[in-house]
NULO-410840 format. One record per residue (C-alpha): residue number from 0; residue in one letter; x, y, z. Coordinates in steps of 0.001 Angstrom, whole numbers, m for minus. Layout:
NUM, A, X, Y, Z
...
This chain:
0, M, m106, 137, 160
1, R, 2702, 2351, 1003
2, R, 4662, 1773, m2419
3, L, 1469, 2165, m4312
4, L, 849, 5562, m2909
5, A, 4197, 6657, m3269
6, R, 4465, 5723, m6791
7, G, 1092, 7234, m7719
8, L, 2457, 10508, m6208
9, L, 5664, 10254, m8463
10, V, 3426, 9886, m11476
11, A, 1133, 12739, m10548
12, A, 4348, 14867, m10198
13, L, 5849, 13786, m13309
14, L, 2526, 14684, m15336
15, A, 2381, 17995, m13961
16, G, 6030, 18704, m14615
17, G, 5779, 17121, m18162
18, L, 2957, 19579, m18952
19, H, 4844, 22406, m17570
20, A, 7836, 21694, m19555
21, G, 5715, 21106, m22752
22, A, 4374, 24524, m22361
23, H, 7859, 25987, m21694
24, G, 9025, 24062, m24906
25, A, 6296, 25972, m27075
26, T, 7528, 29372, m25980
27, S, 11274, 28597, m25956
28, A, 11514, 26691, m29630
29, E, 12108, 30013, m31599
30, A, 14817, 31069, m29222
31, N, 16504, 27562, m29587
32, S, 16287, 27817, m33292
33, Q, 17762, 31520, m33565
34, A, 20706, 30260, m31263
35, G, 21343, 27527, m34120
36, Q, 20180, 24586, m31962
37, K, 17987, 21607, m32655
38, N, 14430, 22305, m31851
39, V, 13835, 20884, m28201
40, S, 10120, 20453, m27285
41, G, 10970, 20840, m23505
42, W, 10014, 17375, m22643
43, E, 13569, 16521, m21676
44, V, 13247, 18799, m18395
45, A, 10403, 16320, m17560
46, G, 12549, 13423, m18641
47, T, 15248, 14283, m16372
48, T, 12805, 14728, m13553
49, F, 11653, 11038, m14190
50, Q, 15137, 9822, m13286
51, T, 15433, 12111, m10389
52, G, 12085, 11401, m8863
53, I, 12783, 7593, m8508
54, A, 16174, 8569, m6703
55, T, 14493, 10248, m3683
56, T, 14947, 8570, m308
57, A, 11596, 8422, 855
58, I, 9973, 6669, m2045
59, E, 10485, 3142, m1830
60, A, 9957, 2280, m5519
61, A, 13060, 95, m5694
62, I, 12229, m1748, m2283
63, E, 10790, m4621, m4167
64, P, 13403, m5591, m6551
65, E, 16206, m4927, m3734
66, T, 14200, m7280, m1456
67, A, 14025, m9793, m4363
68, L, 17524, m9537, m5013
69, L, 18648, m10247, m1405
70, H, 16023, m13317, m1343
71, A, 17638, m14581, m4792
72, S, 21038, m14632, m3286
73, L, 20515, m16571, m363
74, L, 21789, m20225, m704
75, T, 18423, m22240, m539
76, R, 19675, m25419, 525
77, R, 21800, m24461, 3379
78, L, 18766, m22348, 4405
79, H, 16527, m24935, 4251
80, G, 18699, m27274, 6175
81, N, 19110, m24732, 9077
82, V, 15457, m23794, 9006
83, G, 14505, m27495, 9318
84, E, 16949, m27874, 12193
85, A, 15527, m25009, 14055
86, L, 12064, m25909, 13688
87, V, 12624, m29260, 14873
88, N, 14555, m28168, 17818
89, S, 11923, m25741, 18567
90, Q, 9027, m28328, 18310
91, L, 10566, m31070, 20249
92, H, 11699, m29172, 23268
93, A, 7952, m27679, 23373
94, T, 6351, m31086, 23066
95, G, 8824, m33616, 24751
96, G, 10785, m31727, 27300
97, W, 14022, m32758, 25667
98, K, 16971, m30285, 26018
99, S, 19063, m29549, 22815
100, I, 22916, m30054, 23183
101, P, 24873, m28261, 20486
102, A, 25804, m30923, 18139
103, R, 27864, m29990, 15209
104, N, 31427, m30483, 15042
105, G, 32007, m29746, 11346
106, P, 29689, m29068, 8180
107, Q, 28920, m33006, 8108
108, G, 28333, m33172, 11756
109, I, 25163, m34406, 13682
110, D, 22146, m32143, 13372
111, H, 20473, m32985, 16756
112, I, 21773, m34247, 20009
113, W, 18701, m34361, 22661
114, M, 19141, m35354, 26312
115, K, 16269, m35902, 28917
116, F, 17627, m35377, 32641
117, D, 16278, m36467, 35904
118, K, 15716, m34028, 38809
119, A, 19371, m34702, 39908
120, G, 20649, m33341, 36558
121, R, 21882, m36940, 35413
122, P, 21106, m37912, 31752
123, V, 18385, m40716, 31381
124, G, 17735, m40312, 27805
125, L, 19346, m39482, 24349
126, I, 18164, m39029, 20783
127, V, 20656, m38520, 17930
128, G, 18512, m36714, 14955
129, E, 19123, m35873, 11472
130, T, 16641, m33313, 9688
131, K, 15836, m33335, 6041
132, Y, 14046, m30480, 4312
133, G, 11496, m31431, 1668
134, T, 12528, m34352, m423
135, S, 16325, m34284, 699
136, Q, 17905, m37852, 1341
137, L, 20420, m39314, 3687
138, G, 23903, m39206, 1635
139, M, 26991, m41484, 1838
140, T, 30237, m40129, 3319
141, K, 33741, m41104, 2150
142, H, 35045, m42540, 5510
143, D, 32089, m43511, 7513
144, G, 29465, m44922, 5189
145, R, 25871, m43995, 5205
146, Q, 24609, m40739, 6965
147, M, 23269, m41736, 10276
148, S, 24607, m45378, 10247
149, Q, 26061, m46615, 13486
150, A, 29831, m45938, 12390
151, W, 29031, m42540, 11286
152, R, 26905, m41907, 14400
153, S, 29600, m43255, 16771
154, R, 32624, m41259, 15417
155, R, 30750, m37901, 15647
156, L, 29311, m38792, 19124
157, A, 33064, m39386, 20412
158, A, 34077, m36197, 18778
159, R, 31487, m34254, 20613
160, A, 32245, m35733, 23786
161, G, 36056, m34683, 23512
162, E, 34693, m31224, 22834
163, L, 32607, m31255, 26096
164, D, 35547, m32343, 27911
165, R, 37518, m29457, 26582
166, E, 34800, m27073, 27415
167, A, 34504, m28305, 30871
168, E, 38196, m27885, 31560
169, A, 37971, m24187, 30511
170, V, 34879, m23696, 32751
171, A, 36913, m25449, 35507
172, R, 39662, m22865, 35363
173, K, 37495, m20074, 35060
174, Y, 34569, m20767, 37443
175, G, 35388, m23871, 39266
176, A, 34793, m27590, 39263
177, G, 31407, m27269, 40186
178, K, 30225, m25304, 37154
179, A, 32002, m27760, 34978
180, R, 30377, m30791, 36152
181, P, 27318, m30748, 33984
182, F, 29688, m30509, 30893
183, R, 31530, m33610, 32445
184, V, 28488, m35702, 32758
185, Q, 27163, m35014, 29272
186, A, 30617, m36076, 27930
187, Q, 30524, m39184, 29657
188, Y, 27109, m40139, 28592
189, L, 27818, m39138, 24924
190, R, 31004, m41238, 25138
191, G, 29250, m44164, 26308
192, A, 26535, m44002, 23558
193, A, 29561, m43864, 20967
194, E, 31025, m46994, 22586
195, G, 27758, m48804, 22615
196, R, 27455, m48938, 26505
197, I, 24362, m46688, 26365
198, S, 21273, m47258, 24233
199, Y, 19651, m44492, 22575
200, R, 17357, m43560, 19665
201, S, 18392, m42828, 16210
202, E, 15715, m40745, 14452
203, L, 15314, m39003, 11019
204, F, 12982, m35938, 10887
205, R, 11527, m34888, 7824
206, V, 10347, m31254, 7706
207, K, 7907, m29930, 4947
208, V, 6522, m26568, 4937
209, K, 3262, m25994, 2688
210, G, 1877, m22343, 2826
211, D, 2072, m21442, 6459
212, T, 1830, m24899, 7904
213, L, 4701, m27024, 9334
214, S, 4718, m30732, 9019
215, I, 7145, m32935, 10632
216, S, 7566, m36741, 10077
217, V, 9676, m38824, 12184
218, Q, 11408, m42437, 11509
219, N, 13542, m44757, 13635
220, L, 16850, m45483, 11835
221, D, 18668, m48860, 12093
222, S, 22500, m49363, 12371
223, N, 22864, m48893, 8805
224, G, 20796, m45856, 8765
225, N, 17705, m47307, 7016
226, P, 14360, m46369, 8202
227, I, 12430, m48918, 10170
228, G, 9017, m49303, 11684
229, A, 6019, m46920, 10919
230, T, 6434, m43299, 10280
231, R, 5222, m41012, 13134
232, R, 3708, m37565, 12182
233, L, 3742, m34620, 14665
234, P, 561, m32485, 14846
235, P, 727, m29929, 11976
236, V, 1739, m26540, 13397
237, K, 853, m22892, 12135
238, I, 3943, m20956, 11371
239, A, 3163, m17843, 13302
240, G, 4358, m16525, 16510
241, R, 7550, m18683, 17683
242, P, 7843, m20767, 14597
243, A, 7571, m17621, 12447
244, N, 10399, m15928, 14499
245, V, 12435, m19256, 14050
246, V, 12316, m18788, 10298
247, K, 13050, m14944, 10404
248, A, 15847, m15750, 12496
249, Q, 17568, m18147, 9962
250, L, 16908, m15910, 7202
251, A, 18645, m13029, 9180
252, G, 21304, m15438, 9697
253, E, 21733, m16490, 6151
254, L, 22003, m12791, 5052
255, R, 24982, m12197, 7639
256, K, 26629, m14897, 6021
257, Q, 26136, m13692, 2428
258, Y, 26714, m9991, 3258
259, P, 29565, m9461, 5900
260, A, 29228, m5761, 6076
261, M, 25695, m6060, 7269
262, S, 24739, m5452, 10733
263, A, 22935, m7841, 13057
264, Q, 20117, m5210, 13403
265, E, 20053, m4615, 9765
266, S, 20027, m8213, 8705
267, V, 17085, m8772, 11305
268, E, 14992, m5808, 9661
269, R, 15708, m6954, 6225
270, A, 14845, m10671, 7074
271, N, 11476, m9434, 8599
272, R, 10793, m7319, 5505
273, L, 11742, m10332, 3199
274, Y, 9374, m12478, 5105
275, A, 6511, m10150, 5088
276, G, 6813, m9553, 1278
277, A, 6567, m13099, 754
278, K, 3220, m14655, 421
279, S, 3670, m17434, 2686
280, A, 6607, m19201, 4870
281, Q, 6956, m21670, 1948
282, A, 7309, m18546, m556
283, A, 9966, m17004, 1832
284, L, 11821, m20409, 1560
285, S, 11212, m20856, m2148
286, A, 13933, m20564, m4697
287, K, 11576, m19770, m7313
288, S, 9720, m16843, m5398
289, P, 12507, m14211, m5511
290, A, 13322, m14807, m9171
291, L, 9704, m14352, m10093
292, R, 9478, m11122, m7910
293, L, 12845, m9858, m9391
294, A, 11473, m10267, m12864
295, G, 8349, m8765, m12270
296, A, 9694, m5704, m10712
297, T, 12173, m5332, m13449
298, A, 9453, m5685, m15926
299, A, 7280, m3168, m14017
300, T, 10377, m646, m14191
301, L, 10713, m1161, m17855
302, A, 6947, m740, m18404
303, A, 6643, 2343, m16285
304, G, 9620, 3977, m17619
305, G, 8454, 3634, m21078
306, L, 4832, 4510, m20641
307, I, 5661, 7477, m18564
308, A, 8238, 9003, m20903
309, G, 6300, 8189, m24057
310, G, 3217, 9615, m22648
311, L, 5077, 12899, m21499
312, D, 6651, 13365, m24894
313, I, 3209, 13169, m26546
314, A, 1755, 15639, m24270
315, A, 4587, 17917, m24608
316, Q, 4346, 17778, m28599
317, M, 508, 18450, m28308
318, M, 1122, 21365, m25795
319, A, 3525, 22748, m28541
320, H, 668, 22652, m31005
321, Q, 2822, 20125, m33137
322, P, 1487, 17097, m35038
323, V, 2427, 14052, m32710
324, S, 5495, 12225, m34172
325, W, 4804, 8511, m32953
326, T, 8559, 7886, m34016
327, R, 9680, 10325, m31597
328, A, 7337, 9180, m28925
329, G, 8770, 5603, m29356
330, K, 12246, 6784, m29069
331, M, 11491, 8511, m25889
332, A, 9535, 5614, m24590
333, G, 12687, 3289, m25410
334, L, 14941, 5930, m23633
335, G, 12640, 6255, m20751
336, A, 12560, 2542, m19976
337, G, 16427, 2244, m20612
338, S, 17273, 5045, m18237
339, A, 14944, 3547, m15690
340, F, 16552, 253, m15706
341, A, 19963, 1732, m15525
342, G, 19101, 3699, m12757
343, E, 17569, 911, m10715
344, A, 20230, m1449, m11797
345, T, 22948, 1078, m10341
346, Q, 20705, 1440, m7045
347, L, 20749, m2370, m6577
348, A, 24486, m2637, m7537
349, V, 25563, 30, m5159
350, S, 23230, m1266, m2309
351, Q, 24934, m4685, m2663
352, M, 28461, m3213, m2718
353, L, 27661, m1525, 633
354, M, 26267, m4839, 2165
355, R, 29231, m6938, 993
356, S, 32191, m4682, 1524
357, Q, 33009, m3316, 4955
358, A, 35307, m797, 3803
359, A, 32864, 743, 1320
360, R, 30469, 771, 4038
361, S, 32739, 2464, 6394
362, M, 33829, 5017, 3806
363, T, 30085, 5918, 3117
364, V, 28985, 6123, 6867
365, A, 31993, 8372, 7567
366, L, 31114, 10922, 4513
367, G, 27537, 10948, 5922
368, R, 28598, 11749, 9200
369, S, 30721, 14596, 7941
370, M, 27350, 16005, 6590
371, G, 25401, 15447, 9865
372, L, 23516, 12233, 8598
373, L, 22914, 9090, 10570
374, P, 24576, 5912, 9425
375, A, 21444, 3889, 8517
376, G, 20186, 7201, 6418
377, T, 23745, 7278, 4478
378, V, 23548, 3750, 3852
379, S, 20195, 4192, 2401
380, L, 20587, 7470, 598
381, A, 23712, 6590, m1186
382, P, 22423, 3726, m3548
383, K, 19381, 5948, m4398
384, L, 21441, 9084, m5182
385, A, 23744, 6931, m7449
386, G, 20845, 5487, m9174
387, G, 19190, 8801, m9725
388, V, 22412, 10465, m11344
389, V, 23155, 7560, m13411
390, G, 19421, 7131, m14818
391, A, 19483, 10945, m15595
392, V, 22871, 10797, m17480
393, V, 21812, 7628, m19485
394, F, 18706, 9763, m20361
395, A, 20417, 12913, m21380
396, Y, 23330, 11166, m23546
397, G, 20891, 8651, m24758
398, G, 18770, 11211, m26293
399, Y, 21975, 12755, m27803
400, A, 22950, 9449, m29340
401, M, 19551, 9373, m30927
402, G, 19924, 12358, m32585
403, M, 17166, 14184, m30587
404, Y, 19235, 17056, m29417
405, D, 23115, 18392, m29532
406, L, 25750, 17591, m27060
407, R, 25688, 21030, m25538
408, T, 21867, 20385, m24512
409, A, 22578, 16707, m23322
410, N, 25378, 18023, m21062
411, Q, 22634, 20471, m19697
412, F, 20334, 17844, m19209
413, A, 22808, 15490, m17164
414, I, 23828, 18276, m14932
415, A, 20126, 19292, m14225
416, G, 19280, 15617, m13519
417, A, 22143, 15084, m11134
418, A, 21537, 18529, m9373
419, G, 17550, 17502, m9303
420, S, 18695, 13865, m7973
421, L, 20821, 15215, m5282
422, A, 18270, 17689, m3958
423, G, 15368, 15299, m3946
424, S, 17703, 12756, m1976
425, A, 19108, 15271, 329
426, T, 15582, 16686, 981
427, G, 13903, 13343, 1923
428, A, 17176, 12457, 3985
429, G, 16888, 15932, 5716
430, M, 13448, 15475, 6687
431, M, 13821, 12098, 8307
432, A, 17064, 13267, 9922
433, A, 15489, 16250, 11503
434, V, 12562, 14322, 12924
435, A, 14920, 11516, 14077
436, T, 16941, 14170, 16008
437, W, 14614, 16355, 17741
438, G, 11156, 14656, 17277
439, T, 9177, 12696, 19664
440, A, 7200, 9410, 19103
441, S, 3560, 8999, 19963
442, T, 4461, 7158, 23012
443, G, 6398, 10161, 24245
444, T, 9692, 8596, 23812
445, A, 12261, 10764, 22018
446, I, 12964, 9168, 18394
447, S, 16636, 9768, 18670
448, T, 16862, 7142, 21565
449, L, 15403, 4656, 19129
450, S, 17148, 2775, 16328
451, G, 16706, 685, 13222
452, A, 13053, m109, 12232
453, A, 11598, 1461, 15353
454, A, 13289, 4751, 14547
455, Q, 12178, 4542, 10942
456, S, 8507, 3786, 11515
457, A, 8301, 6452, 14376
458, T, 9774, 9014, 11979
459, L, 7350, 8363, 9313
460, A, 4757, 8263, 11636
461, W, 5531, 11686, 12983
462, W, 5342, 13062, 9455
463, G, 2083, 11208, 8879
464, G, 428, 12574, 12042
465, G, 1295, 9983, 14502
466, A, m936, 7283, 16637
467, A, m3021, 10465, 17540
468, A, m4257, 10720, 14007
469, A, m7816, 9200, 13185
470, T, m6570, 6980, 10599
471, G, m4379, 5176, 13148
472, T, m610, 4567, 13125
473, G, m245, 2134, 10286
474, T, m1893, 4715, 8020
475, A, m78, 7518, 9485
476, M, 3192, 5807, 8314
477, T, 1819, 5486, 5084
478, W, 959, 8849, 4902
479, G, 4447, 9863, 6422
480, A, 5998, 8091, 3566
481, V, 3949, 9869, 886
482, I, 4449, 13392, 2441
483, V, 8180, 12879, 2667
484, G, 8467, 11366, m772
485, G, 6302, 14021, m2049
486, V, 8291, 16884, m836
487, A, 11375, 15143, m2151
488, V, 9941, 14803, m5448
489, V, 8840, 18400, m5610
490, A, 12395, 19417, m4395
491, A, 13806, 17275, m7442
492, L, 11296, 18787, m9868
493, A, 12126, 22195, m8756
494, V, 15779, 22315, m8802
495, T, 15825, 20323, m12063
496, A, 13501, 22718, m13578
497, G, 15337, 25815, m12125
498, T, 18704, 24387, m13367
499, M, 17180, 24052, m16737
500, W, 15733, 27415, m16461
501, G, 19074, 28918, m15478
502, F, 20732, 27430, m18659
503, H, 17975, 28770, m21011
504, H, 18094, 32203, m19280
505, Y, 21966, 32002, m19529
506, D, 21584, 30985, m23428
507, T, 18874, 33810, m23950
508, V, 21286, 36602, m22426
509, Q, 24160, 35329, m24371
510, E, 22000, 35224, m27780
511, W, 20917, 38672, m27176
512, A, 24578, 39828, m26196
513, R, 25577, 38165, m29635
514, L, 23010, 40040, m31961
515, G, 23801, 43381, m29791
516, R, 27415, 42714, m30844
517, D, 26177, 42233, m34527
518, V, 24203, 45307, m34824
519, D, 26889, 47392, m33371
520, F, 29415, 45942, m35808
521, I, 27045, 46634, m38855
522, R, 26439, 50214, m37465
523, N, 30073, 50864, m37526
524, L, 30687, 50008, m41031
525, P, 31602, 52804, m43578
526, D, 28637, 54188, m45799
527, N, 30120, 52639, m48744
528, H, 30925, 49475, m47391
529, P, 29233, 46581, m49193
530, G, 28256, 44807, m46162
531, N, 26496, 47731, m44796
532, P, 22597, 47109, m45189
533, W, 21567, 50640, m45120
534, T, 23961, 51376, m47984
535, A, 22908, 48266, m50107
536, S, 19088, 49114, m49604
537, A, 19752, 52849, m50346
538, A, 21566, 51828, m53870
539, L, 18412, 49700, m54835
């Protein structure tokens, strides 16, 4: 809802700018012709505003492709494994009272070790478990045979017992022998299981997520790792509340692995946004969903850029009382689509760089701090600003390459577009930073004491009227995004149009000065000079 309103406001602002530019082009065409330039309809002013508009910080037009790109970059197989293990751990603890013992001692370690204890804290039961997500199967290993076979389990249980012994020694040195006792007891129990002195259950847990429903089936395994006996099915669980938080936590963890420069808080916020954007838990964990969303968002960008650019050019031609050139409108549509795609691609590339490279992120944050911007605002602003500038430059010089205007005019459009992009981005960031620094949330808490998503939400709600507004807090956030985005778009339009007017005014002044010099030169010619128009007309 918030993106649709923001995009609607952007289109309305662009239409208004396009009509104004068309009228301006009708009055300036003659001056351009006199100056020896190609006739420019004035649409280009609106064209550059198209690119600056999508670069403003408050409008989240590119948040869908960015989220889809993050989603697509996750390693689905590893994510499925981690989510499955976490969900099984959560459910078994909730239903059976088993305590999970950290199990892994390598990438091919045991997924689960659960122990049950008596009142004295002595182990009285052990389950060794392996979780498979969907249709994944137990594999073969080079040295220990089939996964979850007796040999495979014994080697890993013995290794985990050794790790617990070392942990017990470290705890004893720091806190005393009493604190180390649980570690030693667990190590002895696991070693007994590895050596065959203690019997235990070996089980395969198969996890399936369909929509927002979690299903877990359990099978006992023999000494060769083969299923035996009947399959038991745990009651289906709705993935909401705790199970949903388990999925979000695993998404956040995978994001941190893929993007080392991303902070823990940012990974949690982006994981929540990714999960909320998916139609279900199954979609959030699906490899197909992000690819389809990214393709859809890209197609929407191309279509929006082409339709708006082509439509505004037709409107500009009509306002200039010229016959509509459909060839020109088609070129402008292609140019608009290409520049929109270039701007969005740049934004995504810069965003990816800031999440992967700690050095690039630190430099960007330091630059933002020197200008009084908060780190989160700077990281959000930089990609959008870069995308706006690149989009404006592609639009300006693309038109020149198509022969629609000369190089000098293309330079002017590029400068105006970059200036508008900077103004729009700075305006949106400034509005957010001002409230984040001095504003107060509806609860009475200073927004400056908040961070992350809470600060973002409180700031937008402040601009939208806050919780006191009759429409409610959620809608207040929506209107806050629209207001901040609208002001940023107006600033981008104003600076772009103002910069182009400045170029036009400069060209007009220079043209009049040239004409004045020509008149003075002619007036100073001798009466009998053949180039003197008055002498030539008298001779006739």
